[in-house]
N, CA, C, O and CB atoms as a CASP TS submission, in Angstrom:
PFRMAT TS
TARGET T0000
AUTHOR 0000-0000-0000
METHOD Language model
MODEL 1
PARENT N/A
ATOM      1  N   UNK     1     128.862-180.809  20.576  1.00  0.00           N
ATOM      2  CA  UNK     1     130.247-181.166  20.766  1.00  0.00           C
ATOM      3  C   UNK     1     130.936-181.124  19.400  1.00  0.00           C
ATOM      4  O   UNK     1     130.406-181.638  18.414  1.00  0.00           O
ATOM      5  CB  UNK     1     130.382-182.570  21.436  1.00  0.00           C
ATOM      6  N   UNK     2     132.083-180.528  19.351  1.00  0.00           N
ATOM      7  CA  UNK     2     132.829-180.400  18.112  1.00  0.00           C
ATOM      8  C   UNK     2     133.561-181.694  17.773  1.00  0.00           C
ATOM      9  O   UNK     2     133.912-182.476  18.656  1.00  0.00           O
ATOM     10  CB  UNK     2     133.816-179.246  18.208  1.00  0.00           C
ATOM     11  N   UNK     3     133.782-181.901  16.483  1.00  0.00           N
ATOM     12  CA  UNK     3     134.439-183.123  16.020  1.00  0.00           C
ATOM     13  C   UNK     3     135.864-183.228  16.544  1.00  0.00           C
ATOM     14  O   UNK     3     136.330-184.328  16.842  1.00  0.00           O
ATOM     15  CB  UNK     3     134.442-183.174  14.499  1.00  0.00           C
ATOM     16  N   UNK     4     136.573-182.088  16.662  1.00  0.00           N
ATOM     17  CA  UNK     4     137.952-182.135  17.159  1.00  0.00           C
ATOM     18  C   UNK     4     137.985-182.644  18.593  1.00  0.00           C
ATOM     19  O   UNK     4     138.874-183.412  18.961  1.00  0.00           O
ATOM     20  CB  UNK     4     138.610-180.744  17.075  1.00  0.00           C
ATOM     21  N   UNK     5     137.027-182.223  19.397  1.00  0.00           N
ATOM     22  CA  UNK     5     136.964-182.668  20.792  1.00  0.00           C
ATOM     23  C   UNK     5     136.650-184.160  20.860  1.00  0.00           C
ATOM     24  O   UNK     5     137.205-184.877  21.693  1.00  0.00           O
ATOM     25  CB  UNK     5     135.903-181.861  21.574  1.00  0.00           C
ATOM     26  N   UNK     6     135.769-184.621  19.992  1.00  0.00           N
ATOM     27  CA  UNK     6     135.399-186.035  19.962  1.00  0.00           C
ATOM     28  C   UNK     6     136.595-186.888  19.551  1.00  0.00           C
ATOM     29  O   UNK     6     136.815-187.964  20.107  1.00  0.00           O
ATOM     30  CB  UNK     6     134.218-186.266  18.999  1.00  0.00           C
ATOM     31  N   UNK     7     137.365-186.407  18.575  1.00  0.00           N
ATOM     32  CA  UNK     7     138.520-187.171  18.104  1.00  0.00           C
ATOM     33  C   UNK     7     139.589-187.335  19.185  1.00  0.00           C
ATOM     34  O   UNK     7     140.391-188.266  19.115  1.00  0.00           O
ATOM     35  CB  UNK     7     139.125-186.495  16.887  1.00  0.00           C
ATOM     36  N   UNK     8     139.614-186.455  20.173  1.00  0.00           N
ATOM     37  CA  UNK     8     140.595-186.535  21.241  1.00  0.00           C
ATOM     38  C   UNK     8     140.264-187.562  22.307  1.00  0.00           C
ATOM     39  O   UNK     8     141.083-187.823  23.188  1.00  0.00           O
ATOM     40  CB  UNK     8     140.742-185.209  21.873  1.00  0.00           C
ATOM     41  N   UNK     9     139.071-188.153  22.243  1.00  0.00           N
ATOM     42  CA  UNK     9     138.649-189.114  23.260  1.00  0.00           C
ATOM     43  C   UNK     9     139.007-190.545  22.867  1.00  0.00           C
ATOM     44  O   UNK     9     139.187-190.858  21.690  1.00  0.00           O
ATOM     45  CB  UNK     9     137.147-189.003  23.499  1.00  0.00           C
ATOM     46  N   UNK    10     139.103-191.398  23.875  1.00  0.00           N
ATOM     47  CA  UNK    10     139.360-192.824  23.652  1.00  0.00           C
ATOM     48  C   UNK    10     138.114-193.509  23.115  1.00  0.00           C
ATOM     49  O   UNK    10     137.003-193.001  23.269  1.00  0.00           O
ATOM     50  CB  UNK    10     139.822-193.504  24.954  1.00  0.00           C
ATOM     51  N   UNK    11     138.298-194.665  22.483  1.00  0.00           N
ATOM     52  CA  UNK    11     137.173-195.425  21.922  1.00  0.00           C
ATOM     53  C   UNK    11     136.173-195.831  23.001  1.00  0.00           C
ATOM     54  O   UNK    11     134.964-195.754  22.784  1.00  0.00           O
ATOM     55  CB  UNK    11     137.686-196.670  21.196  1.00  0.00           C
ATOM     56  N   UNK    12     136.663-196.258  24.152  1.00  0.00           N
ATOM     57  CA  UNK    12     135.761-196.697  25.212  1.00  0.00           C
ATOM     58  C   UNK    12     134.904-195.530  25.710  1.00  0.00           C
ATOM     59  O   UNK    12     133.717-195.702  25.989  1.00  0.00           O
ATOM     60  CB  UNK    12     136.561-197.310  26.377  1.00  0.00           C
ATOM     61  N   UNK    13     135.506-194.353  25.818  1.00  0.00           N
ATOM     62  CA  UNK    13     134.761-193.170  26.250  1.00  0.00           C
ATOM     63  C   UNK    13     133.718-192.777  25.202  1.00  0.00           C
ATOM     64  O   UNK    13     132.613-192.359  25.547  1.00  0.00           O
ATOM     65  CB  UNK    13     135.724-191.994  26.514  1.00  0.00           C
ATOM     66  N   UNK    14     134.069-192.912  23.937  1.00  0.00           N
ATOM     67  CA  UNK    14     133.117-192.606  22.868  1.00  0.00           C
ATOM     68  C   UNK    14     131.921-193.548  22.904  1.00  0.00           C
ATOM     69  O   UNK    14     130.783-193.125  22.704  1.00  0.00           O
ATOM     70  CB  UNK    14     133.803-192.687  21.505  1.00  0.00           C
ATOM     71  N   UNK    15     132.182-194.819  23.160  1.00  0.00           N
ATOM     72  CA  UNK    15     131.091-195.791  23.230  1.00  0.00           C
ATOM     73  C   UNK    15     130.167-195.492  24.406  1.00  0.00           C
ATOM     74  O   UNK    15     128.949-195.624  24.290  1.00  0.00           O
ATOM     75  CB  UNK    15     131.648-197.215  23.348  1.00  0.00           C
ATOM     76  N   UNK    16     130.749-195.086  25.545  1.00  0.00           N
ATOM     77  CA  UNK    16     129.942-194.715  26.709  1.00  0.00           C
ATOM     78  C   UNK    16     129.073-193.504  26.403  1.00  0.00           C
ATOM     79  O   UNK    16     127.893-193.472  26.754  1.00  0.00           O
ATOM     80  CB  UNK    16     130.840-194.425  27.918  1.00  0.00           C
ATOM     81  N   UNK    17     129.663-192.507  25.745  1.00  0.00           N
ATOM     82  CA  UNK    17     128.903-191.303  25.405  1.00  0.00           C
ATOM     83  C   UNK    17     127.816-191.603  24.398  1.00  0.00           C
ATOM     84  O   UNK    17     126.721-191.047  24.486  1.00  0.00           O
ATOM     85  CB  UNK    17     129.824-190.225  24.861  1.00  0.00           C
ATOM     86  N   UNK    18     128.094-192.467  23.449  1.00  0.00           N
ATOM     87  CA  UNK    18     127.092-192.846  22.468  1.00  0.00           C
ATOM     88  C   UNK    18     125.893-193.504  23.143  1.00  0.00           C
ATOM     89  O   UNK    18     124.744-193.207  22.817  1.00  0.00           O
ATOM     90  CB  UNK    18     127.696-193.784  21.426  1.00  0.00           C
ATOM     91  N   UNK    19     126.173-194.400  24.084  1.00  0.00           N
ATOM     92  CA  UNK    19     125.104-195.070  24.814  1.00  0.00           C
ATOM     93  C   UNK    19     124.321-194.073  25.656  1.00  0.00           C
ATOM     94  O   UNK    19     123.094-194.141  25.722  1.00  0.00           O
ATOM     95  CB  UNK    19     125.672-196.179  25.701  1.00  0.00           C
ATOM     96  N   UNK    20     125.029-193.147  26.300  1.00  0.00           N
ATOM     97  CA  UNK    20     124.366-192.137  27.128  1.00  0.00           C
ATOM     98  C   UNK    20     123.469-191.237  26.281  1.00  0.00           C
ATOM     99  O   UNK    20     122.364-190.886  26.693  1.00  0.00           O
ATOM    100  CB  UNK    20     125.409-191.289  27.877  1.00  0.00           C
ATOM    101  N   UNK    21     123.949-190.869  25.100  1.00  0.00           N
ATOM    102  CA  UNK    21     123.142-190.041  24.196  1.00  0.00           C
ATOM    103  C   UNK    21     121.890-190.801  23.754  1.00  0.00           C
ATOM    104  O   UNK    21     120.808-190.220  23.674  1.00  0.00           O
ATOM    105  CB  UNK    21     123.974-189.612  22.961  1.00  0.00           C
ATOM    106  N   UNK    22     122.036-192.095  23.468  1.00  0.00           N
ATOM    107  CA  UNK    22     120.888-192.893  23.045  1.00  0.00           C
ATOM    108  C   UNK    22     119.834-192.952  24.152  1.00  0.00           C
ATOM    109  O   UNK    22     118.637-192.854  23.879  1.00  0.00           O
ATOM    110  CB  UNK    22     121.335-194.314  22.657  1.00  0.00           C
ATOM    111  N   UNK    23     120.277-193.111  25.395  1.00  0.00           N
ATOM    112  CA  UNK    23     119.336-193.149  26.515  1.00  0.00           C
ATOM    113  C   UNK    23     118.635-191.805  26.704  1.00  0.00           C
ATOM    114  O   UNK    23     117.429-191.755  26.943  1.00  0.00           O
ATOM    115  CB  UNK    23     120.061-193.545  27.802  1.00  0.00           C
ATOM    116  N   UNK    24     119.394-190.724  26.596  1.00  0.00           N
ATOM    117  CA  UNK    24     118.810-189.391  26.736  1.00  0.00           C
ATOM    118  C   UNK    24     117.804-189.116  25.624  1.00  0.00           C
ATOM    119  O   UNK    24     116.752-188.521  25.862  1.00  0.00           O
ATOM    120  CB  UNK    24     119.909-188.321  26.728  1.00  0.00           C
ATOM    121  N   UNK    25     118.132-189.554  24.403  1.00  0.00           N
ATOM    122  CA  UNK    25     117.219-189.365  23.285  1.00  0.00           C
ATOM    123  C   UNK    25     115.925-190.127  23.523  1.00  0.00           C
ATOM    124  O   UNK    25     114.841-189.614  23.245  1.00  0.00           O
ATOM    125  CB  UNK    25     117.871-189.816  21.972  1.00  0.00           C
ATOM    126  N   UNK    26     116.031-191.353  24.037  1.00  0.00           N
ATOM    127  CA  UNK    26     114.839-192.143  24.316  1.00  0.00           C
ATOM    128  C   UNK    26     113.963-191.448  25.343  1.00  0.00           C
ATOM    129  O   UNK    26     112.749-191.344  25.165  1.00  0.00           O
ATOM    130  CB  UNK    26     115.222-193.540  24.806  1.00  0.00           C
ATOM    131  N   UNK    27     114.582-190.970  26.423  1.00  0.00           N
ATOM    132  CA  UNK    27     113.822-190.302  27.471  1.00  0.00           C
ATOM    133  C   UNK    27     113.165-189.025  26.962  1.00  0.00           C
ATOM    134  O   UNK    27     112.008-188.754  27.284  1.00  0.00           O
ATOM    135  CB  UNK    27     114.723-189.987  28.653  1.00  0.00           C
ATOM    136  N   UNK    28     113.887-188.245  26.176  1.00  0.00           N
ATOM    137  CA  UNK    28     113.315-187.021  25.612  1.00  0.00           C
ATOM    138  C   UNK    28     112.152-187.327  24.678  1.00  0.00           C
ATOM    139  O   UNK    28     111.116-186.663  24.715  1.00  0.00           O
ATOM    140  CB  UNK    28     114.386-186.231  24.865  1.00  0.00           C
ATOM    141  N   UNK    29     112.338-188.343  23.843  1.00  0.00           N
ATOM    142  CA  UNK    29     111.281-188.726  22.897  1.00  0.00           C
ATOM    143  C   UNK    29     110.034-189.169  23.652  1.00  0.00           C
ATOM    144  O   UNK    29     108.914-188.847  23.258  1.00  0.00           O
ATOM    145  CB  UNK    29     111.767-189.857  21.957  1.00  0.00           C
ATOM    146  N   UNK    30     110.235-189.908  24.737  1.00  0.00           N
ATOM    147  CA  UNK    30     109.121-190.374  25.552  1.00  0.00           C
ATOM    148  C   UNK    30     108.401-189.192  26.196  1.00  0.00           C
ATOM    149  O   UNK    30     107.172-189.116  26.170  1.00  0.00           O
ATOM    150  CB  UNK    30     109.613-191.355  26.630  1.00  0.00           C
ATOM    151  N   UNK    31     109.183-188.258  26.781  1.00  0.00           N
ATOM    152  CA  UNK    31     108.567-187.083  27.416  1.00  0.00           C
ATOM    153  C   UNK    31     107.839-186.203  26.404  1.00  0.00           C
ATOM    154  O   UNK    31     106.786-185.645  26.710  1.00  0.00           O
ATOM    155  CB  UNK    31     109.629-186.259  28.140  1.00  0.00           C
ATOM    156  N   UNK    32     108.396-186.078  25.204  1.00  0.00           N
ATOM    157  CA  UNK    32     107.735-185.263  24.180  1.00  0.00           C
ATOM    158  C   UNK    32     106.426-185.902  23.746  1.00  0.00           C
ATOM    159  O   UNK    32     105.452-185.200  23.476  1.00  0.00           O
ATOM    160  CB  UNK    32     108.654-185.068  22.966  1.00  0.00           C
ATOM    161  N   UNK    33     106.395-187.226  23.676  1.00  0.00           N
ATOM    162  CA  UNK    33     105.159-187.902  23.270  1.00  0.00           C
ATOM    163  C   UNK    33     104.068-187.756  24.321  1.00  0.00           C
ATOM    164  O   UNK    33     102.879-187.782  24.003  1.00  0.00           O
ATOM    165  CB  UNK    33     105.425-189.380  23.006  1.00  0.00           C
ATOM    166  N   UNK    34     104.485-187.601  25.579  1.00  0.00           N
ATOM    167  CA  UNK    34     103.524-187.405  26.665  1.00  0.00           C
ATOM    168  C   UNK    34     103.144-185.937  26.820  1.00  0.00           C
ATOM    169  O   UNK    34     102.277-185.595  27.625  1.00  0.00           O
ATOM    170  CB  UNK    34     104.096-187.933  27.977  1.00  0.00           C
ATOM    171  N   UNK    35     103.790-185.077  26.051  1.00  0.00           N
ATOM    172  CA  UNK    35     103.488-183.654  26.109  1.00  0.00           C
ATOM    173  C   UNK    35     104.111-182.942  27.293  1.00  0.00           C
ATOM    174  O   UNK    35     103.692-181.838  27.640  1.00  0.00           O
ATOM    175  CB  UNK    35     102.022-183.460  26.144  1.00  0.00           C
ATOM    176  N   UNK    36     105.107-183.555  27.919  1.00  0.00           N
ATOM    177  CA  UNK    36     105.703-182.981  29.120  1.00  0.00           C
ATOM    178  C   UNK    36     106.879-182.063  28.835  1.00  0.00           C
ATOM    179  O   UNK    36     107.182-181.189  29.647  1.00  0.00           O
ATOM    180  CB  UNK    36     106.143-184.074  30.031  1.00  0.00           C
ATOM    181  N   UNK    37     107.536-182.233  27.725  1.00  0.00           N
ATOM    182  CA  UNK    37     108.746-181.455  27.478  1.00  0.00           C
ATOM    183  C   UNK    37     108.761-180.916  26.056  1.00  0.00           C
ATOM    184  O   UNK    37     108.279-181.560  25.124  1.00  0.00           O
ATOM    185  CB  UNK    37     109.993-182.305  27.734  1.00  0.00           C
ATOM    186  N   UNK    38     109.312-179.745  25.913  1.00  0.00           N
ATOM    187  CA  UNK    38     109.529-179.165  24.588  1.00  0.00           C
ATOM    188  C   UNK    38     111.006-179.289  24.262  1.00  0.00           C
ATOM    189  O   UNK    38     111.703-178.283  24.124  1.00  0.00           O
ATOM    190  CB  UNK    38     109.060-177.670  24.527  1.00  0.00           C
ATOM    191  N   UNK    39     111.480-180.509  24.141  1.00  0.00           N
ATOM    192  CA  UNK    39     112.909-180.764  23.993  1.00  0.00           C
ATOM    193  C   UNK    39     113.340-181.082  22.586  1.00  0.00           C
ATOM    194  O   UNK    39     114.309-181.818  22.397  1.00  0.00           O
ATOM    195  CB  UNK    39     113.306-181.872  24.871  1.00  0.00           C
ATOM    196  N   UNK    40     112.654-180.554  21.586  1.00  0.00           N
ATOM    197  CA  UNK    40     112.999-180.892  20.210  1.00  0.00           C
ATOM    198  C   UNK    40     114.402-180.411  19.851  1.00  0.00           C
ATOM    199  O   UNK    40     115.150-181.127  19.186  1.00  0.00           O
ATOM    200  CB  UNK    40     111.979-180.291  19.249  1.00  0.00           C
ATOM    201  N   UNK    41     114.763-179.208  20.285  1.00  0.00           N
ATOM    202  CA  UNK    41     116.096-178.679  19.986  1.00  0.00           C
ATOM    203  C   UNK    41     117.169-179.541  20.636  1.00  0.00           C
ATOM    204  O   UNK    41     118.171-179.875  20.005  1.00  0.00           O
ATOM    205  CB  UNK    41     116.223-177.219  20.465  1.00  0.00           C
ATOM    206  N   UNK    42     116.959-179.901  21.898  1.00  0.00           N
ATOM    207  CA  UNK    42     117.908-180.751  22.617  1.00  0.00           C
ATOM    208  C   UNK    42     118.001-182.124  21.956  1.00  0.00           C
ATOM    209  O   UNK    42     119.090-182.689  21.847  1.00  0.00           O
ATOM    210  CB  UNK    42     117.493-180.895  24.096  1.00  0.00           C
ATOM    211  N   UNK    43     116.869-182.658  21.516  1.00  0.00           N
ATOM    212  CA  UNK    43     116.841-183.962  20.848  1.00  0.00           C
ATOM    213  C   UNK    43     117.675-183.926  19.565  1.00  0.00           C
ATOM    214  O   UNK    43     118.453-184.840  19.291  1.00  0.00           O
ATOM    215  CB  UNK    43     115.386-184.375  20.529  1.00  0.00           C
ATOM    216  N   UNK    44     117.500-182.860  18.787  1.00  0.00           N
ATOM    217  CA  UNK    44     118.264-182.737  17.536  1.00  0.00           C
ATOM    218  C   UNK    44     119.754-182.633  17.797  1.00  0.00           C
ATOM    219  O   UNK    44     120.552-183.225  17.069  1.00  0.00           O
ATOM    220  CB  UNK    44     117.798-181.521  16.746  1.00  0.00           C
ATOM    221  N   UNK    45     120.147-181.879  18.840  1.00  0.00           N
ATOM    222  CA  UNK    45     121.567-181.764  19.188  1.00  0.00           C
ATOM    223  C   UNK    45     122.137-183.112  19.597  1.00  0.00           C
ATOM    224  O   UNK    45     123.232-183.480  19.171  1.00  0.00           O
ATOM    225  CB  UNK    45     121.764-180.747  20.317  1.00  0.00           C
ATOM    226  N   UNK    46     121.405-183.849  20.420  1.00  0.00           N
ATOM    227  CA  UNK    46     121.860-185.175  20.845  1.00  0.00           C
ATOM    228  C   UNK    46     122.016-186.109  19.650  1.00  0.00           C
ATOM    229  O   UNK    46     122.980-186.870  19.562  1.00  0.00           O
ATOM    230  CB  UNK    46     120.879-185.778  21.859  1.00  0.00           C
ATOM    231  N   UNK    47     121.060-186.041  18.739  1.00  0.00           N
ATOM    232  CA  UNK    47     121.080-186.906  17.558  1.00  0.00           C
ATOM    233  C   UNK    47     122.313-186.614  16.692  1.00  0.00           C
ATOM    234  O   UNK    47     122.972-187.536  16.210  1.00  0.00           O
ATOM    235  CB  UNK    47     119.788-186.716  16.731  1.00  0.00           C
ATOM    236  N   UNK    48     122.613-185.340  16.503  1.00  0.00           N
ATOM    237  CA  UNK    48     123.777-184.962  15.693  1.00  0.00           C
ATOM    238  C   UNK    48     125.081-185.327  16.391  1.00  0.00           C
ATOM    239  O   UNK    48     126.016-185.808  15.751  1.00  0.00           O
ATOM    240  CB  UNK    48     123.751-183.460  15.391  1.00  0.00           C
ATOM    241  N   UNK    49     125.148-185.101  17.703  1.00  0.00           N
ATOM    242  CA  UNK    49     126.353-185.469  18.444  1.00  0.00           C
ATOM    243  C   UNK    49     126.586-186.974  18.396  1.00  0.00           C
ATOM    244  O   UNK    49     127.717-187.428  18.221  1.00  0.00           O
ATOM    245  CB  UNK    49     126.250-184.999  19.898  1.00  0.00           C
ATOM    246  N   UNK    50     125.525-187.735  18.551  1.00  0.00           N
ATOM    247  CA  UNK    50     125.663-189.194  18.510  1.00  0.00           C
ATOM    248  C   UNK    50     126.127-189.650  17.121  1.00  0.00           C
ATOM    249  O   UNK    50     126.936-190.570  17.003  1.00  0.00           O
ATOM    250  CB  UNK    50     124.321-189.876  18.880  1.00  0.00           C
ATOM    251  N   UNK    51     125.612-189.006  16.082  1.00  0.00           N
ATOM    252  CA  UNK    51     126.032-189.344  14.724  1.00  0.00           C
ATOM    253  C   UNK    51     127.515-189.041  14.532  1.00  0.00           C
ATOM    254  O   UNK    51     128.227-189.821  13.899  1.00  0.00           O
ATOM    255  CB  UNK    51     125.192-188.572  13.690  1.00  0.00           C
ATOM    256  N   UNK    52     127.986-187.920  15.070  1.00  0.00           N
ATOM    257  CA  UNK    52     129.409-187.586  14.977  1.00  0.00           C
ATOM    258  C   UNK    52     130.255-188.636  15.689  1.00  0.00           C
ATOM    259  O   UNK    52     131.280-189.077  15.170  1.00  0.00           O
ATOM    260  CB  UNK    52     129.678-186.192  15.575  1.00  0.00           C
ATOM    261  N   UNK    53     129.815-189.032  16.885  1.00  0.00           N
ATOM    262  CA  UNK    53     130.552-190.027  17.662  1.00  0.00           C
ATOM    263  C   UNK    53     130.624-191.345  16.906  1.00  0.00           C
ATOM    264  O   UNK    53     131.693-191.946  16.801  1.00  0.00           O
ATOM    265  CB  UNK    53     129.897-190.236  19.037  1.00  0.00           C
ATOM    266  N   UNK    54     129.497-191.794  16.382  1.00  0.00           N
ATOM    267  CA  UNK    54     129.473-193.068  15.657  1.00  0.00           C
ATOM    268  C   UNK    54     130.310-193.007  14.385  1.00  0.00           C
ATOM    269  O   UNK    54     130.951-193.992  14.017  1.00  0.00           O
ATOM    270  CB  UNK    54     128.036-193.452  15.312  1.00  0.00           C
ATOM    271  N   UNK    55     130.311-191.863  13.712  1.00  0.00           N
ATOM    272  CA  UNK    55     131.114-191.704  12.500  1.00  0.00           C
ATOM    273  C   UNK    55     132.593-191.840  12.830  1.00  0.00           C
ATOM    274  O   UNK    55     133.323-192.531  12.120  1.00  0.00           O
ATOM    275  CB  UNK    55     130.836-190.341  11.835  1.00  0.00           C
ATOM    276  N   UNK    56     133.036-191.199  13.885  1.00  0.00           N
ATOM    277  CA  UNK    56     134.445-191.260  14.261  1.00  0.00           C
ATOM    278  C   UNK    56     134.815-192.671  14.713  1.00  0.00           C
ATOM    279  O   UNK    56     135.907-193.148  14.403  1.00  0.00           O
ATOM    280  CB  UNK    56     134.752-190.242  15.377  1.00  0.00           C
ATOM    281  N   UNK    57     133.925-193.344  15.438  1.00  0.00           N
ATOM    282  CA  UNK    57     134.190-194.724  15.830  1.00  0.00           C
ATOM    283  C   UNK    57     134.345-195.633  14.599  1.00  0.00           C
ATOM    284  O   UNK    57     135.237-196.480  14.556  1.00  0.00           O
ATOM    285  CB  UNK    57     133.058-195.242  16.734  1.00  0.00           C
ATOM    286  N   UNK    58     133.479-195.452  13.611  1.00  0.00           N
ATOM    287  CA  UNK    58     133.571-196.260  12.408  1.00  0.00           C
ATOM    288  C   UNK    58     134.833-195.947  11.612  1.00  0.00           C
ATOM    289  O   UNK    58     135.428-196.842  11.012  1.00  0.00           O
ATOM    290  CB  UNK    58     132.347-196.047  11.543  1.00  0.00           C
ATOM    291  N   UNK    59     135.243-194.682  11.605  1.00  0.00           N
ATOM    292  CA  UNK    59     136.495-194.327  10.921  1.00  0.00           C
ATOM    293  C   UNK    59     137.667-195.033  11.566  1.00  0.00           C
ATOM    294  O   UNK    59     138.545-195.544  10.871  1.00  0.00           O
ATOM    295  CB  UNK    59     136.720-192.805  10.940  1.00  0.00           C
ATOM    296  N   UNK    60     137.691-195.067  12.903  1.00  0.00           N
ATOM    297  CA  UNK    60     138.793-195.698  13.617  1.00  0.00           C
ATOM    298  C   UNK    60     138.799-197.206  13.411  1.00  0.00           C
ATOM    299  O   UNK    60     139.871-197.808  13.353  1.00  0.00           O
ATOM    300  CB  UNK    60     138.711-195.377  15.100  1.00  0.00           C
ATOM    301  N   UNK    61     137.652-197.820  13.301  1.00  0.00           N
ATOM    302  CA  UNK    61     137.590-199.265  13.102  1.00  0.00           C
ATOM    303  C   UNK    61     138.058-199.651  11.705  1.00  0.00           C
ATOM    304  O   UNK    61     138.546-200.763  11.500  1.00  0.00           O
ATOM    305  CB  UNK    61     136.171-199.772  13.336  1.00  0.00           C
ATOM    306  N   UNK    62     137.914-198.746  10.749  1.00  0.00           N
ATOM    307  CA  UNK    62     138.330-199.016   9.381  1.00  0.00           C
ATOM    308  C   UNK    62     139.828-198.966   9.177  1.00  0.00           C
ATOM    309  O   UNK    62     140.339-199.473   8.178  1.00  0.00           O
ATOM    310  CB  UNK    62     137.684-198.051   8.465  1.00  0.00           C
ATOM    311  N   UNK    63     140.542-198.357  10.118  1.00  0.00           N
ATOM    312  CA  UNK    63     142.009-198.214   9.955  1.00  0.00           C
ATOM    313  C   UNK    63     142.747-199.441  10.357  1.00  0.00           C
ATOM    314  O   UNK    63     143.975-199.476  10.278  1.00  0.00           O
ATOM    315  CB  UNK    63     142.526-197.056  10.756  1.00  0.00           C
TER
END
């Protein structure tokens, strides 16, 4: 997800997406540890998207 698209969302929607990304990351990490999924690329994308979301949320809270 691009930063411009993230900036267009409301804070509540960003928090929901951040939580959803965290849950997906947990599930992927669990499946990878069990050897069931080769989701490393997806995990990295989720991690970066979540970092972007959290960065924008923190920027907005600082204003």
